[in-house]
Each structure stands twice: as C-alpha cells, then as structure tokens.
C-alpha positions, 0 to 999 in steps of 0.5 A: 500500500502506498502511504497517504500523501499530503495534497498541497491544495488542502494544506491551507488553514481553514480556521475561518470556517469557525465563523459558520452560522450555528442556528439550528435547522428546526427552529422556525420563524412563525408566520403567526408572529409575522402577522401579529407584528404587522398588526400591532400599533407601533410608534414612530420611533420603533418597529416591534417584531415578535419572533416565535420559535417552535422546538420540534425534537427529532429522536432517531431510534434503532430497534435491534434483535438480540442477534443485531438485526433491525426490527421492522414494521413497528408503528408509532403506537409501539413507542413510548418517549419520555422527556425529563420523565414526562410522556410525550405525544409522538409522530413517526416518519414513515418515509426515511428510506427515501430521505437524502443524506449529508455525511461528514467523514471526520478523521483524526490525523493527530497524535498516534492516528498515523498508525491507523492510516493503513486500515483506511484503504477501503474507507471510500467504498465503505462511505459510499455504501453508508450513503446508499442509493439515496441522494447524498452529499459527502464531505471529508474533514481531517483534524489534529489540534484543529479541523481542516476541510479536505473536501466540501460536500459533493456527490462525486465519489472520486473526489471523496476517495481522493480526499480520504487518501490525501490525509497526512500525519498531523500535530500532537492534538486530537481536538474531537470536540472542536472538530465535531462542532465544526462538522455540525456547522457544516451540516447546518448549511445542508438542505433542510430535508436531508438526514445529517450524519457525522462519521467520526474516526478517532481515539476515545479522548479529546486532546486540545479542544478549546470549546467548553464542554457545556457549549458542545453539549448545547450545540449537539443538543440543538442540532438534528445530527446523528454521530456514528463513532469508530474509535481506535486505542491510543498509542501506549505512550499517549495512554500513559500520558493520560493516566499521569495527567488525568486527561484534559481538564475542562471548566465546569459550568456555573453551579448557581443555576437550577440544580435540576437543570445542572445535574444532567449537564454535569453528567454529560460533561463527565461523560465527554471527559471520560470518552468523548467518542462514546458520549457524543453518539449516545447524545444523538442516537448514533452508535459507538464501536471500536476497531483494532484491525483493518478487517474489523473496521470493515465489519463495523462499517458494514454494521453502521451501514445497516443501521443508518438506513433502518432507524425510526425517526420519532419526533414530538413537540415538548409539553414542558419546553423549559430552557436547558438540557433535557433527558430523553428515554425511549421504550417499547410499548409491547414486549419484545426481546430487543435493544433500543438505541435512541437519542438521550438528550436535547437542548431547549432554547429560551421562550420567544422574545419580542425585539424592537428594531429602532427606526429613525423618527419621520424627518430624521436624516 
C-alpha cells in the first residue's frame, strides 16, 4: 500500500470556517408572529417584531434483535418517549428510506492516528455504501489540534476517495470536540430535508479542544445530527500520558443555576471527559464501536451501514419546553426481546422574545 500523501491544495488553514452560522435547522420563524407584528400599533420611533420559535425534537431510534438485526414494521403506537420523565405525544416518519443524506467523514490525523492510516484503504467504498442509493452529499474533514476541510460536500465519489487518501500525519492534538462542532456547522448549511450524519474516526479522548464542554453539549443538543463513532486505542505512550495527567481538564459550568437543570449537564460533561467518542453518539442516537484491525473496521462499517438506513425517526413537540438540557428515554410499548438505541438528550432554547428594531423618527436624516 502506498502511504497517504499530503495534497498541497488542502494544506491551507481553514480556521475561518469557525465563523459558520450555528442556528439550528428546526427552529422556525412563525408566520403567526409575522402577522401579529404587522398588526400591532407601533410608534414612530420603533418597529416591534415578535419572533416565535417552535422546538420540534427529532429522536432517531434503532430497534435491534438480540442477534443485531433491525426490527421492522413497528408503528408509532409501539413507542413510548419520555422527556425529563414526562410522556410525550409522538409522530413517526414513515418515509426515511427515501430521505437524502449529508455525511461528514471526520478523521483524526493527530497524535498516534498515523498508525491507523493503513486500515483506511477501503474507507471510500465503505462511505459510499453508508450513503446508499439515496441522494447524498459527502464531505471529508481531517483534524489534529484543529479541523481542516479536505473536501466540501459533493456527490462525486472520486473526489471523496481522493480526499480520504490525501490525509497526512498531523500535530500532537486530537481536538474531537472542536472538530465535531465544526462538522455540525457544516451540516447546518445542508438542505433542510436531508438526514445529517457525522462519521467520526478517532481515539476515545479529546486532546486540545478549546470549546467548553457545556457549549458542545448545547450545540449537539440543538442540532438534528446523528454521530456514528469508530474509535481506535491510543498509542501506549499517549495512554500513559493520560493516566499521569488525568486527561484534559475542562471548566465546569456555573453551579448557581437550577440544580435540576445542572445535574444532567454535569453528567454529560463527565461523560465527554471520560470518552468523548462514546458520549457524543449516545447524545444523538448514533452508535459507538471500536476497531483494532483493518478487517474489523470493515465489519463495523458494514454494521453502521445497516443501521443508518433502518432507524425510526420519532419526533414530538415538548409539553414542558423549559430552557436547558433535557433527558430523553425511549421504550417499547409491547414486549419484545430487543435493544433500543435512541437519542438521550436535547437542548431547549429560551421562550420567544419580542425585539424592537429602532427606526429613525419621520424627518430624521
């Protein structure tokens, strides 16, 4: 196998991508709010705009038999979804097999990741299989201490293959959280009807991210992204360094707030510190798998391909949209010997706000 060569076209620092907008695709401006805004009497010096937001929470859910095979033909009546312990009225999308998909392939190249490069020979083929026969767009991002886009979204499989084979050894960082944030931003610019997926290949722990963990949980919780993670073990010297230092430290959020809202947030932060590659997929309803050898990676990718296109997409409008982190649980209403993998949390925004836009009085310059 030829070593992966660096592509000079991809060597520029794309840190400007951090400025991408981060408003979630499912937060919509209410038409009622617009009509009300025009109906309100307004003085000469100000225009009042009522911005109302609705929070439609998507809950991707996989139901598997004990042997790992997807269970089909379940209906909305078969599921029970609770939001912070409160049962919700749910909807089931029945057309998921026709839904277009956008995928960001997020590959670690820093620290000891170079040891894994020879296992990625079949990755382009596996990524195309992951996209399936639906309309799809794929982007490729490598990361060490920071993310760098190698290929923007495309449906050209040759361009995706070239990007994956252009990865090169990076620095001593593994900024998983920063890079997932970057990928979520990329996906938010994709067509609204597309399923949004991140395929993360990395070690288990974050090293070098600057984004606070609370903000990462917030970002993921307000998105409709599903993260699938394939993790490798760090090199022995990296592992020993983790044991000596206790891993990267992260500041805890201000504990002066509501204790009921703070508890799940602290749990999320603790999970990210322990194993970011496992915690992030769990938040989104994705899957976390480990690999050590090339053939094992092929096998795990085949399993993910089977999962991506066989998930039930449940949704609901929260009965109690209290701002902050919400914990989700999904259960089956009828007895089945099955495993349920579903999104475990989301982040609710603040209530609608009335914003006054200043307008100069008549006759002003």
